[in-house]
C-alpha positions as CSV (number, residue, x, y, z in Angstrom):
1,M,-54.6,102.0,195.3
2,T,-53.3,100.9,198.9
3,V,-50.8,103.6,200.7
4,I,-48.6,102.4,203.5
5,N,-46.2,104.7,205.2
6,S,-43.7,103.6,207.6
7,L,-42.6,106.1,210.1
8,P,-40.0,106.1,213.2
9,S,-42.2,108.0,215.0
10,F,-45.9,109.0,215.3
11,E,-45.4,112.7,217.0
12,A,-48.3,115.0,215.3
13,N,-45.7,117.7,215.2
14,D,-42.9,115.5,213.9
15,P,-41.4,117.3,210.0
16,A,-41.2,113.7,208.9
17,N,-44.6,112.8,209.6
18,D,-46.1,115.9,208.0
19,L,-44.0,114.7,204.8
20,L,-45.0,111.4,204.7
21,H,-48.8,112.8,205.0
22,R,-48.3,115.0,201.9
23,V,-46.4,112.2,199.8
24,D,-49.1,110.0,200.6
25,N,-51.8,112.4,199.9
26,A,-49.7,113.1,196.0
27,I,-49.7,109.2,195.5
28,K,-53.4,108.8,196.2
29,G,-53.8,111.8,194.1
30,S,-52.4,110.4,191.1
31,P,-54.7,108.9,188.3
32,H,-51.7,106.8,187.1
33,L,-51.7,104.5,190.3
34,A,-55.1,103.6,190.8
35,G,-55.2,100.2,191.9
36,H,-52.1,99.8,192.9
37,Q,-50.1,99.0,196.2
38,V,-47.5,101.6,196.8
39,F,-45.6,101.5,200.1
40,C,-43.6,104.8,201.6
41,Q,-40.9,105.3,203.9
42,A,-39.6,108.8,204.5
43,E,-36.3,109.6,206.6
44,S,-34.5,112.8,206.8
45,G,-36.1,114.0,203.5
46,V,-35.2,110.7,201.6
47,I,-38.3,109.1,200.3
48,V,-38.6,105.5,199.6
49,L,-41.0,103.6,197.5
50,H,-42.0,100.1,196.9
51,G,-44.7,97.8,195.8
52,R,-45.9,96.9,192.1
53,V,-47.4,98.8,189.5
54,G,-48.7,97.7,185.8
55,S,-46.4,99.5,183.7
56,F,-42.4,101.6,183.7
57,F,-44.8,104.7,183.0
58,Q,-46.9,104.2,185.9
59,K,-43.7,103.6,188.2
60,Q,-41.9,106.9,186.6
61,M,-45.4,108.8,187.2
62,A,-45.1,108.3,190.9
63,Q,-41.7,109.6,191.2
64,E,-42.7,112.5,189.5
65,V,-45.7,113.2,191.4
66,L,-43.2,113.6,194.4
67,K,-41.0,116.0,192.9
68,K,-43.0,118.6,193.2
69,L,-43.1,118.3,197.0
70,S,-41.1,120.4,199.1
71,G,-38.9,119.0,201.9
72,I,-37.8,115.9,199.4
73,E,-34.2,115.4,199.1
74,K,-34.1,112.1,197.5
75,I,-36.9,109.9,195.8
76,V,-35.5,105.9,195.6
77,N,-37.8,104.4,193.4
78,E,-38.3,100.5,194.2
79,L,-41.5,99.9,192.6
80,E,-41.7,96.6,190.6
81,V,-43.6,96.5,187.4
82,D,-45.9,93.4,187.4
83,W,-46.8,93.4,183.5
84,L,-49.6,90.6,184.7
85,A,-51.2,93.1,187.3
86,S,-52.5,95.6,184.4
87,T,-54.2,92.5,182.3
88,R,-55.7,91.1,185.8
89,R,-57.8,94.9,186.1
90,S,-59.3,94.7,182.9
């Protein structure tokens, strides 16, 4: 899985950077998202997910894994389901 983050600033003590780091770790740690590209953006407690996954279940799990994290006020799940992605990996 590839996780790409987009932040307006890259300050070490930036709370947005800390949040995005925690989001990155949560997504990378999800076994449901292995092998998929997920792109994240964070701003003012809003996380936006972009990319492609192989099923609606994986799309939902990407969102669910983030609900456990503090500091997230809203999750915008713009992941696309690519049915062919799951068959290409098999």
